[in-house]
Phi, psi and omega in degrees: 000127174283120179234154179237126183290165178293160167301143179298347180289333187239144180261344179229150180270154173241341177230150163245136181227129176251131181271103175283321176204145183225003183272171179246020181090170001276003177291106186288353177271359182217070180248160188308116178193125184222140178248129189232144171211159170298141187300323184276358178262165174267156177300325180296339181287344179137147184228141169262122177266115182261106189072163185208048177286292171272161184207231190298320180296314178295316181297324178300320178294318179296321181290330175294325179282324181214093182293350187261012183306321186259011176283160172303148183282080178233181177291158182304321183292336181270347185281106180237013183292164180293140175272112181271148172279167177299323178296321176301311184301315181287341173289338178280347182293128178262331182204157175247141180238113187246132177280328176192177192250026172293151190301327182287358177245352183230357190309307185289329178300317181292307186296327183267357189304325182277352184237005180293129177269173177089194185287167177301142188242132176278148174242110183262140175182170172301155184304317181295323178299315181290325176293323176295319178295326179299329177296331178282312177278067189238006187068011174245295177288320180208151177305149181283097184245025179216157184212156173271350189269125180298327184263013180272097183272000184282347182234159183276322189263142181234116178295132180222114189281136171258140182244135179274073184249011179084358182256158175267137179244128177289123181242354189193150179308122178072008180231128174234162187225134168253129186251134178227137183285149177231156171275134175232042176086186180234155173220193184297340180268355180116205181294135177251127183260144167243196181211153169247143180240126164272113185254113191250136172273109189299317182299324183256342186065013170279154185209168169230162185246128182236125180261137162281190179298141188209138175264159180297141176301328186293338180254356183281149176295321179225102183304135178233336182296328180302328178294325177293315180298321180293327176287329183280326191307314182294346187262353187266134354260000189296317182264326183231111183231007180224128180230131172254122182215146184284154164211089191287326189243151172283174179302147175102351180290133181285150183300326182281001176240019181283327181053043175080029182229176182253152166250169179306317181297315180292322179297316181291328172300320178293319178294326176294325176295320175297313180302320178300315180294324178297313181295317179298320178295317181294322178296315180296319180296317179298317179295321181292323182287323182285319179052030180256349179214154181294152177296141174288163174298147180302128182281146175289160189306318186257021184278344178284150179270163176304326178296326179295332185270358183301126178060020178298333181253022176300137181089359181255131174261128176251113177266122180276129180229170170065032174288132183272124182294142173260093185287349180263358183280145176268357183287142176278351183273125180300141179300331177303316181293323177298311183296315181299318178297321179295316178297314182300319182296317181291320178298317178295320179298324180276347177069031184287336174092352180286150175264124184260125184227159173263136170277101187268137180302132181090354182281154173243122188246128175268133182235000000 
């Protein structure tokens, strides 16, 4: 079993997360899909499905390779738990949480909608995301197997809108979500939005941050990622020490070919923006606590020096997701490893202090 240790900031976990898929295509067997539960609960007690690109078919393959993915984290000799099938695991899913409705994020939800076992499942997302999904469940592209109506028992899936109002909404026992909009490029219809989720464990108030597809603020018509960083900064690293964020392309990709995604250089620029907000928050907090001198004027976003940002993100784990496979490459090295190494090198050069990791398919991550 691939496992990832906790951030050094915390001695105990509050979430378990299994990576069903972490790629951004075109490999349809490794698309964005993560299964989450509170650490102290059993998988049978219920699962939150975060994205739904890959699903039961992919999970069945992963379980054939490692039947113990969903066992308690003990030594092999101590593992005597029941081996669940992929169908069993997805029957435990109580709700789906979608950042947007591109096919690499909803594929398995659509294809499996008619065969999902277990209780009725809510599908959470921004209103536009759910309306886009409704176009698929239209009895044209796919049978209509979802509804907006709470009392509609004829279908399995129930659309449930998330609002970016700054509040946390309980979506699952002991789990609440704050939703914030992101830019994911433009198309013929205009700006396309994705979403970032602050996913909070209610008993402890610890959380992790999960990004949908996102373009750099520097190329966006109206920057939105900076709002996410400002919301995250006061929580780092004590409350929030794990971030999942995409980096679809390797270094060298031109801005006009990003299609609403990040490269290593753009991702690290975003992490530097987060580090800036963290340092500014700490400076303001220190000044407020001492109350011995007047507050300085509010600093502009880029007024801090690189030295000021050194180790600002110490204790934070950054998991790279949504790397796009290069199916035409002759290299045996996965593009994910190339991208992660590029990001790690730039982060180290800037001295930001964050630990850069790959979200590997089949891994179980403690948060």
